[in-house]
N, C-alpha and C positions, 0 to 999 in steps of 0.2 A: 215538654216535661213541666209545663206550667199549670199542673192540675191544682196547685194550691194558691193560684193567683188571688183568690178571694181573701186570703189572709195577709196580703201585702201590707207591710208596715206603713203607718200614716203619721203625720205630724213631724215636729222638728227633731233634730238629733241625728241626722244622717240615715237612720233607719236600717243600718246594716250591722252585722257582727263586728265589722272592723272600724265603725265610726261612732258607735255608742260609748259613752263614758261609763255606763252602768249596764251590766248584763245580769239577768236573773236566770239561774239554772234550776229547773224543776227536777228534783231527784226521784220523783215518783215515775219510774219507768213505765211507759206503756208497753206491755208485752204483746208485740204483734208477731204472730207465728213464731213465738219463742225468741224473737229478736228484741233486745232492749232498745228503746228509743226515749231519749230525754228531750224535753222542750226547752228552748232558750227564749226569754222575753226581754224587751227593753223595760225601763222603769215604769212605763205606763201600762204594761200588761199586753203590749202587742207582741205577737209571735214573730221573732226575727231569725229563728234558726232551730236546728235540732242536732242532737248527737245520736248517731245510730251505730249499733254494733252490726257489722256486716261479715258475710263470708263464713258463716259457721255451718259445718255439715250437720246433717241430721244426727249422726252418731255422736258428734261432739255435743250437740244440744241435749241429747238424752243423758250423756255422761255428766253434763253440767248439773242436771237435776239430781242425779243420784250420788254424786261424789264431790270431794273437795279437790279434785285434780285440776279444777278450772285454772288455777294460777300457773300451772305448768304448760298451758297451751298457748299458742300464738293467738293474740287478739287483734282484731282490726276494727277501728272506729272511723266513721266519717263525720266531719262537722259540715252540716249543710245549711244553706241559706233558707229564707222563708219559702222559696219556690221548690225546695228539695234538691237544689243543685249542690254537689259537693264543693266545698271550699278548701278544706284541709283533710288529709288522710293520715291517720295515726296507726302505726303498727307496733304492738308490744310483743316482741318475740318471747317464746317460752323461756322462762328464767327460773333460777333456783334461789339465789340470795338477793342480788341487786336487780332491780328492774330497769329497763331502758326502753324508751318509747321513741320510735322514729317518726318524724313529722315530714310529710311531703305535700306538694301541690297535687291536685287531681291528675295532672299529666305525668306524675312520677318524679318531678323535679324536687330534689331534697331541700327542705327548709332548715332542718336542724334536728337535734336530739334532746330528749329530756332524760337525764341520767340520775338514778338514785345515788346519793352521796354516801350515806351511811346506813348500815343495816340494823344498827342497835341504837336505842335512845331516840333523840329527836331526829325526825326524818326530813332531810332536805333533798330537793331535786335541782340539779344544775341544768340550765338551758345552754346548749352547746351548738356552735356553728363552726364547721370546718376545724374541729378540734379546739376551738377557743371558747371559754365560758363567757357568755354575754349577760348572764343573769341567773337568778335562782328563785325557787319558791321554798319558803321556810315554814314548816309546820310548827307554829308556836303552841298550838293546842288542838290536837285532832278532835277531841270530844266537843270542844266549843266551836269548832270550825273557824279557827283564826289562823290565817296564812298571810305572811308578808311576801310580796313578790318584789325582788330587788334587781337593780341593774348590775353591771360588772363592777361598779364602784361601791356596791352595797347600799345604794340609796333606794329607799322604797319608792316604787313606781306604780304599784297597784296592791290591792288587798282583797282577800276573800273573807267574808264574814257571813254569819247567819242573820245578824240583826243590822238593819240599816234604816236610819230615821226617815229617809226620803221615800220609803216604799209605801204605796197605798195599802194600808192594813187590810182593807176589804178584799183586795185581789190576791194577796200573797200571804200564806201562813208560813211562818218560819220553819215549821216542821218539815215541809216538803221542798223548801227552796234554799239556795244559798246565793250570795250576791258577789259579783266581781266589780270592784270599783277601780277604774283606771285613772290615776291622778293627773296624767299629762298626755299630750300627743306623743305617741311612740313611733320610732322609725321601724320599718321592716328590716330584717326578719324578726326583730325583738317583739314587735306587736303580734305577729302570727304565733310566735312561740308562747307568749303570755296567754293569748286566747286559747291555744291548743292545750296548754297546761291547766288553765283554770277550768275550762269546760269539761275536762276529762279527769279531774282530780278524784272524782268519786268512782269513775269506772276503770280507768287505766292505772291510777296511782294508789288510791286509798285501800285497795285490796290488800296491800302489804301490811298496813297498820291494823286492819281488822283482825287478821288471823282467821284461819278457817277452822271451823269446828262444828 
């Protein structure tokens, strides 16, 4: 399955989704056979992964085009490395008011859950492992794409923004990308949940804030 070996990341910084301090997520989904795929880059523009919506039946895909029932269906997303190998699998069960996303390893081993905290006002999502909250993502401003990611003690450990000074302006336009900055080395499962939350905030989580219409 190494058909993408040609785009293997190069240069310093670990080169993987779990070792880079800065991840850039491209929100311009490539629509491949009606499946959404988002690219993930390091700060130098190397492709280090992707977020892919998987397992949608044809009927579901047609329905997605013609109606706003999308949010009431179960969604599955895979976070893949540069070689197309799944690293994390996210399932968002059909929901009505509060969304919950289950995060697993590719072999089905649970990592944790991302649970919406409040349905009205500022939207926060808790990162939960075995029933214990180990962190949260706080939407400070949906429109401006400002999110603080905190640990169990409410200390900021990462941030999602649209504008980041370190980005090479020629490679990234802020319109199509957002940036995850991880401030320190994080232990697992917190690291996996931070990455899972940040990389799917636009696909699995943000749909609640947009409102369908």
